[in-house]
C-alpha positions in Angstrom: 0.0 0.0 0.0 1.4 3.3 -1.0 1.9 6.0 1.7 -0.7 8.8 1.6 0.4 11.9 -0.3 0.9 15.2 1.4 -1.4 17.9 -0.1 -0.1 21.5 0.0 -2.3 24.1 1.7 -2.1 27.8 1.2 -2.2 28.7 4.8 -4.8 31.4 4.2 -8.2 31.8 5.9 -11.4 31.3 3.9 -12.6 34.8 4.7 -11.6 38.0 2.9 -9.0 39.1 5.4 -5.4 39.3 4.3 -3.7 37.7 7.3 -0.1 36.5 7.1 0.1 33.2 9.0 3.3 31.6 10.3 3.5 27.8 10.1 5.5 25.5 12.3 7.0 22.6 10.2 5.7 19.2 11.2 7.7 16.1 10.7 6.2 13.2 8.8 7.2 9.6 8.5 6.6 7.5 5.4 6.9 3.8 5.0 9.6 2.7 2.5 8.6 0.9 -0.7 8.3 -2.9 -0.4 11.5 -4.7 -0.8 13.7 -1.8 0.6 15.3 -2.3 4.0 15.9 0.3 6.6 13.9 2.4 8.8 11.3 4.9 7.5 12.9 8.0 6.2 12.1 11.2 8.1 11.2 14.0 5.7 10.7 17.6 6.5 7.7 18.9 4.6 7.4 22.3 3.0 6.0 25.1 5.1 2.2 25.0 5.1 1.9 21.2 4.6 0.0 19.0 6.9 1.5 15.8 8.1 -0.3 12.6 7.1 -1.5 10.4 9.9 -0.1 6.9 9.8 -2.6 4.2 8.9 -3.9 2.0 11.8 -2.0 -1.3 12.3 -5.0 -3.3 11.4 -5.2 -1.7 8.0 -1.6 -2.6 7.0 -1.3 -5.0 4.0 0.7 -8.2 4.4 3.3 -7.7 1.6 4.5 -11.4 2.0 1.2 -12.7 0.6 2.1 -14.5 -2.6 -1.2 -13.6 -4.2 -0.7 -9.9 -3.7 0.0 -7.8 -6.8 2.2 -4.9 -5.9 1.9 -2.0 -8.4 5.1 -0.6 -9.8 6.5 2.4 -8.0 5.7 5.9 -9.3 8.3 7.6 -11.5 9.6 11.0 -10.2 7.5 13.0 -12.6 4.4 10.9 -11.7 5.1 11.6 -8.0 5.1 15.4 -8.7 2.0 15.3 -11.0 0.0 13.2 -8.4 0.5 16.0 -5.8 0.4 19.0 -8.3 -1.7 17.9 -11.3 -2.0 21.4 -12.6 1.8 22.1 -12.9 3.3 22.5 -16.3 5.0 19.2 -17.2 8.0 20.8 -18.8 8.6 23.0 -15.9 8.3 20.1 -13.5 10.7 18.0 -15.5 13.3 20.8 -15.6 13.1 21.0 -11.8 13.6 17.2 -11.5 16.7 17.4 -13.8 18.3 20.1 -11.7 17.4 18.4 -8.3 18.7 14.9 -8.8 15.4 13.6 -10.2 14.0 13.6 -6.6 10.2 13.9 -6.7 9.8 14.8 -3.0 12.3 17.6 -3.3 10.6 19.1 -6.3 7.2 18.7 -4.6 8.6 20.7 -1.6 9.9 23.4 -3.9 6.5 23.7 -5.7 4.7 23.9 -2.4 6.9 26.9 -1.4 6.6 28.9 -4.6 4.3 29.7 -7.5 4.6 27.6 -10.6 3.3 27.8 -14.2 0.0 25.9 -14.8 -0.6 23.4 -17.5 -3.4 24.3 -20.0 -5.1 21.0 -20.3 -1.9 19.4 -21.6 -2.0 16.0 -23.2 0.2 13.9 -25.5 -1.2 12.4 -28.7 -0.4 8.9 -29.8 2.2 10.2 -32.3 4.1 12.0 -29.6 3.0 15.5 -30.3 2.3 17.5 -27.1 -0.9 19.5 -27.2 -2.0 22.5 -25.1 -5.6 23.8 -25.3 -6.3 27.5 -24.8 -9.4 28.7 -23.0 -12.5 27.6 -24.7 -13.5 30.1 -27.4 -17.2 31.0 -27.5 -19.2 30.0 -30.5 -21.6 32.9 -30.5 -21.4 36.7 -30.1 -24.1 37.2 -27.5 -24.2 40.9 -28.0 -25.3 40.5 -31.6 -28.8 39.6 -32.7 -27.5 38.1 -35.9 -25.2 35.6 -34.1 -27.9 33.0 -33.7 -31.6 32.5 -34.1 -33.3 32.0 -30.7 -35.4 28.8 -30.5 -38.8 28.6 -28.9 -37.3 26.9 -25.8 -34.6 29.5 -25.6 -37.2 32.3 -25.6 -39.4 30.8 -22.9 -36.5 29.9 -20.6 -34.8 33.3 -21.0 -38.0 35.1 -20.2 -38.4 33.1 -17.0 -34.8 33.8 -16.0 -35.2 37.5 -16.5 -38.4 37.5 -14.5 -36.7 35.6 -11.7 -33.6 37.8 -11.7 -35.3 41.2 -11.6 -38.3 41.3 -9.2 -39.0 44.9 -10.2 -40.2 43.8 -13.7 -43.7 42.6 -14.5 -44.3 39.6 -16.6 -45.6 41.8 -19.5 -42.7 44.1 -19.0 -40.2 41.3 -19.4 -42.0 40.3 -22.7 -41.9 43.9 -24.0 -38.2 44.4 -23.1 -37.3 41.0 -24.6 -39.1 41.6 -27.8 -37.5 45.1 -28.1 -34.0 43.6 -27.9 -34.5 40.8 -30.5 -35.4 38.1 -28.0 -31.7 37.8 -26.9 -31.0 37.3 -23.2 -27.6 39.1 -22.8 -28.7 42.2 -24.7 -31.9 42.5 -22.7 -30.0 41.8 -19.4 -27.6 44.6 -20.2 -30.4 47.0 -21.1 -32.2 46.3 -17.8 -29.0 46.7 -15.8 -28.2 50.0 -17.5 -31.7 51.3 -16.9 -31.4 50.5 -13.2 -27.8 51.9 -12.8 -28.4 55.0 -15.0 -26.0 53.8 -17.7 -23.4 51.2 -18.5 -20.8 50.3 -15.9 -18.3 53.2 -15.5 -14.9 51.8 -16.2 -13.0 54.9 -14.9 -14.7 56.4 -11.9 -14.5 53.9 -9.0 -16.9 55.9 -6.8 -19.5 55.9 -9.6 -19.1 52.1 -9.9 -19.8 51.7 -6.2 -23.0 53.7 -6.6 -24.0 51.6 -9.6 -23.3 48.5 -7.6 -25.6 49.6 -4.7 -28.4 50.4 -7.2 -28.2 47.1 -9.0 -27.9 45.0 -5.8 -31.0 46.9 -4.3 -33.1 46.3 -7.4 -32.2 42.6 -7.6 -33.2 42.1 -4.0 -36.6 43.7 -4.3 -36.0 47.3 -3.2 -38.4 49.8 -4.6 -37.2 51.7 -7.7 -37.0 55.4 -8.0 -39.2 57.4 -10.6 -36.1 57.9 -12.8 -35.4 54.1 -12.8 -39.1 53.4 -13.7 -38.8 55.9 -16.6 -35.6 54.5 -17.9 -37.1 51.0 -18.2 -40.1 52.1 -20.1 -40.7 50.7 -23.6 -42.2 53.6 -25.6 -44.8 55.0 -23.2 -45.5 51.7 -21.5 -44.2 50.9 -18.1 -42.4 47.5 -17.7 -41.9 47.7 -13.9 -44.1 47.1 -10.9 -44.7 49.5 -8.0 -44.2 46.8 -5.4 -41.3 44.5 -6.3 -41.6 40.8 -5.5 -39.8 39.8 -2.3 -38.5 36.4 -1.4 -40.1 34.9 -4.4 -37.0 33.7 -6.3 -37.2 30.3 -7.7 -34.8 27.9 -9.4 -35.2 28.2 -13.2 -34.1 25.0 -15.0 -32.2 25.9 -18.1 -32.0 23.1 -20.8 -31.2 25.1 -23.9 -27.5 24.7 -24.7 -27.1 28.2 -26.2 -28.7 29.8 -23.2 -26.6 27.8 -20.8 -23.5 29.1 -22.4 -24.9 32.6 -22.5 -25.8 32.5 -18.8 -22.2 31.4 -18.0 -20.9 34.4 -20.1 -23.2 36.9 -18.4 -22.5 35.6 -14.9 -18.7 35.9 -15.5 -19.0 39.3 -17.1 -21.1 40.8 -14.4 -19.3 39.0 -11.6 -15.9 40.5 -12.5 -16.8 44.1 -11.8 -19.3 43.4 -9.0 -16.7 41.2 -7.2 -14.1 44.0 -7.6 -16.5 46.7 -6.2 -17.6 44.4 -3.4 -13.9 43.8 -2.4 -13.3 47.5 -2.5 -16.2 48.2 -0.2 -15.0 45.5 2.2 -11.5 47.0 2.3 -12.9 50.4 2.9 -14.8 49.1 5.9 -11.8 47.2 7.2 -9.6 50.3 6.8 -12.1 52.4 8.8 -12.2 49.7 11.5 -8.4 49.5 11.6 -8.0 53.3 11.9 -10.5 53.3 14.8 -8.6 50.6 16.6 -5.2 51.9 15.7 -4.2 48.7 13.8 -2.7 50.4 10.7 0.7 50.6 9.1 2.2 52.8 6.4 2.7 51.3 2.9 6.2 52.1 1.7 4.9 52.5 -1.9 2.0 54.9 -1.5 2.8 56.2 2.0 -0.9 55.7 3.1 -1.9 54.2 6.4 -3.8 50.9 5.6 -5.0 48.0 7.7 -2.5 45.4 8.5 -4.7 42.7 7.0 -4.4 44.5 3.6 -0.6 44.3 3.5 1.1 41.6 1.4 4.7 40.5 2.0 7.2 39.2 -0.6 8.2 35.6 -0.1 11.8 35.8 1.1 12.6 39.3 2.5 9.1 40.1 3.9 8.8 43.6 2.3 5.2 44.6 2.7 2.9 46.5 0.4 -0.8 47.3 0.4 -3.1 45.4 -2.0 -3.9 48.5 -4.0 -0.2 49.2 -4.9 0.4 45.5 -5.6 -2.6 45.4 -7.9 -1.5 48.6 -9.8 2.0 47.1 -10.1 0.7 43.8 -11.4 -1.5 45.5 -13.9 1.4 47.6 -15.2 3.7 44.5 -15.5 1.1 42.2 -17.0 -1.0 44.4 -19.3 1.4 47.3 -20.1 4.8 45.6 -20.3 3.6 42.1 -21.0 6.3 40.4 -18.9 7.5 40.1 -15.3 10.8 41.9 -16.1 14.3 40.6 -15.6 15.3 38.5 -12.6 17.9 40.5 -10.6 19.8 37.3 -9.7 19.9 35.3 -12.9 19.7 38.3 -15.3 17.2 36.3 -17.3 13.5 36.7 -18.0 11.6 36.4 -14.7 8.8 33.8 -14.4 7.2 35.4 -11.3 6.0 38.9 -10.2 9.0 40.3 -8.4 9.1 42.4 -5.3 8.8 46.2 -5.8 11.5 46.9 -3.2 14.8 48.2 -4.7 17.4 45.5 -4.9 15.0 42.6 -3.8 14.7 39.7 -6.2 12.0 37.8 -4.2 8.6 37.0 -5.6 5.2 36.8 -3.9 3.3 33.7 -2.8 0.8 32.8 -5.4 -1.9 32.3 -2.7 -1.4 35.9 -1.6 -1.6 37.1 -5.1 -4.9 35.3 -5.6 -6.3 37.1 -2.6 -5.1 40.5 -3.7 -5.6 40.5 -7.5 -9.0 40.3 -9.3 -9.7 37.1 -11.2 -9.2 38.8 -14.6 -5.7 39.9 -13.7 -4.8 36.6 -12.1 -5.9 34.7 -15.2 -3.6 36.9 -17.3 -0.9 36.3 -14.7 -1.2 32.6 -15.1 -1.1 32.8 -18.8 2.0 35.1 -18.8 3.7 32.8 -16.3 2.9 29.8 -18.6 4.4 31.5 -21.6 7.5 32.6 -19.7 8.1 29.0 -18.5 7.6 27.6 -22.0 9.9 30.2 -23.5 12.6 29.5 -20.8 12.4 25.8 -21.7 13.1 26.6 -25.4 9.8 25.2 -26.6 8.0 26.7 -29.5 4.3 26.2 -29.6 2.0 26.9 -32.6 -1.6 28.0 -32.0 -4.3 27.0 -34.4 -6.1 30.3 -35.6 -9.4 28.4 -35.9 -9.9 26.6 -32.6 -7.0 27.8 -30.3 -5.3 24.4 -29.8 -1.6 24.7 -29.2 0.8 22.0 -30.3 4.6 21.5 -30.4 5.5 20.6 -34.0 8.8 18.8 -34.9 11.5 21.0 -36.5 11.5 18.9 -39.7 7.8 19.4 -40.2 6.9 22.7 -42.0 3.1 22.3 -41.9 1.1 22.7 -38.7 -1.7 20.2 -38.7 -4.3 21.0 -36.1 -4.7 17.8 -34.1 -8.3 18.6 -33.2 -10.5 16.2 -35.1 -13.3 18.6 -35.5 -11.0 21.3 -36.9 -8.1 19.9 -39.0 -6.8 23.3 -40.0 -3.4 23.3 -41.8 -1.0 26.2 -41.5 2.5 27.1 -42.7 5.0 27.4 -39.8 6.9 30.2 -41.5 4.3 32.7 -42.8 1.3 31.5 -40.6 -0.8 31.4 -43.8 -2.9 28.3 -44.7 -0.8 25.5 -46.1 0.3 26.3 -49.6 2.4 23.3 -50.8 4.0 23.4 -53.4 4.2 27.2 -53.5 6.8 29.2 -51.7 5.7 31.7 -48.9 6.6 34.6 -51.2 4.3 33.2 -53.9 1.3 33.0 -51.7 -1.3 35.8 -51.5 -1.4 37.1 -47.9 -4.6 37.6 -45.9 -4.6 41.4 -46.3 -3.9 41.1 -50.0 -6.8 38.6 -50.3 -9.1 40.9 -48.5 -8.1 43.8 -50.8 -8.6 41.7 -53.9 -12.0 40.5 -52.8 -13.1 44.0 -51.9 -12.2 45.2 -55.5 -13.8 42.2 -57.1 -16.9 42.8 -55.0 -17.1 46.4 -56.0 -16.8 45.4 -59.7 -19.5 42.9 -59.3 -21.8 45.4 -57.5 -21.2 47.9 -60.4 -22.6 45.3 -62.8 -25.6 44.3 -60.7 -28.9 46.1 -61.1 -32.0 46.1 -58.9 -35.6 46.2 -60.1 -36.9 49.7 -59.3 -40.5 48.4 -58.8 -41.5 48.9 -55.1 -41.9 45.5 -53.4 -39.8 43.6 -56.0 -36.1 44.4 -55.5 -34.8 41.5 -57.6 -31.2 41.7 -58.7 -29.9 40.9 -62.2 -27.0 41.6 -64.6 -26.9 42.1 -68.3 -25.1 39.5 -70.4 -25.7 40.9 -73.9 -28.4 42.9 -75.9 -29.7 46.4 -75.5 -30.0 48.5 -72.3 -33.7 48.1 -71.9 -33.9 45.5 -69.1 -37.0 43.4 -68.3 -37.4 42.1 -64.8 -39.1 38.8 -64.1 -42.0 40.8 -62.7 -42.5 42.5 -66.0 -41.0 45.9 -65.0 -38.8 47.7 -67.5 -35.7 49.6 -66.4 -32.7 51.3 -68.0 -29.3 49.5 -67.5 -27.4 52.8 -67.8 -29.3 55.2 -65.5 -31.2 52.5 -63.6 -34.5 54.4 -63.9 -37.9 52.9 -64.3 -39.2 52.9 -67.9 -42.9 53.3 -68.2 -45.0 51.4 -70.9 -45.7 54.8 -72.6 -42.1 55.7 -72.9 -40.7 52.4 -74.0 -37.7 52.8 -76.4 -38.3 56.6 -76.4 -36.3 56.6 -73.2 -33.2 56.0 -75.3 -31.5 58.2 -77.9 -32.8 57.5 -81.5 -30.1 59.4 -83.4 -27.4 57.2 -85.0 -23.8 57.8 -84.1 -24.7 60.3 -81.4 -22.2 61.0 -78.7 -25.1 61.5 -76.2 -23.4 64.6 -74.7 -26.0 67.1 -76.2 -29.1 64.9 -76.3 -28.9 64.0 -72.6 -30.4 60.6 -73.3 -29.1 57.1 -72.6 -27.7 54.9 -75.4 -29.7 51.9 -76.5 -26.5 49.8 -76.7 -23.3 50.0 -74.7 
């Protein structure tokens, strides 16, 4: 029986407080593998780990039983992946190579520091390593032309809107839903904007806090103001009720696949800014309480007094900064510079967010970063860390422009074949254009050139196409040969030159009747051209 694995813990509380905890290392004993002699080795686990309790004596397996099939021991990389299944495999293998191929040592190192995450990594039968990016959405939920809502979609979306907004009447939901093309996300955004007095303000934090309070109040059954009632009107008809429903929320079962994906998108989109504002309000309250109790300290970056719980320390030196300064620093490094900078020790590209203190090369605990940074920034942090680790390992990945699958392609192979069975896109590794064998890259028309050519060809085609001038017809046609008096399938006559309607009385009189006329003086259309 294999010994129980030690699972790393972050050492952080489940609440929103930022409290730095100190851990006392605990010793753990592990039973050696069958067939090895000697006493159990005493291992010192990483800080923050919990020692596994030994199994009761009655539960031990008799390894001398001849009928017992003992599984083969785990390889070092399997030991690491069993404890840290989300670690990037290349990063873990490099750590093993530099630490004597000792799985327990590498596990201890991973427990003490942040590490690049694997993006659903898997290896195909032919040996090609694949990495899947985040799932790309199939529909543009803010466009009414992205998909045609089904009857089930419409019914379930209306029930969901009626349940989410107790201030709306049943007829009001129908009016708003019909006004916005029977699309849930567009209607949801319109209702939220009407309640908040406009879309979410991305610049003014105080304005966002006010919008947060208005939306939370409306969604919990608080009476709307007259201005909110007016903003939610469709034409001159009211869509809201004077007395919102209270404690009447029900679980709406969603079975439509498109609506399920749309609800996930809306929840994520709305949750990002609401979570950020909620955390800001909590910090304001914590800061006020700390000032009242005298439990504050000065941030060396912004020089403001903040609550001790809002201070984050770097991993090695313990330099402390407030969460607001850390967030701004992370945003600048991740979104503006697009990298973590240069490691002051190794003089190479850093794979972690480094300390802001001058001369300090320490990083921050990833658990502390997750408590301090919004989910959107943390997701980009993980992606940037993954790319930095892959780049440091010297691996070149190619991403499919159609489905987002990433794959490592052998150097001798010049064509990237998307391994996704439902995609199958082929791309040239050099020019990133669709596969063009046997042509050279210089002989292939580039995407922008193709777009320009198609635009010119489309303009030429539109210049030849005529539309029937009869109201209610609108059929399109072109002239292959013959005279310029065109006859539509509905029987309407029109001039191919000036596109005007030709009446039955005018007939051929619409055209110039003088032979060899230049038509500059007669001001009439030629019969042939």
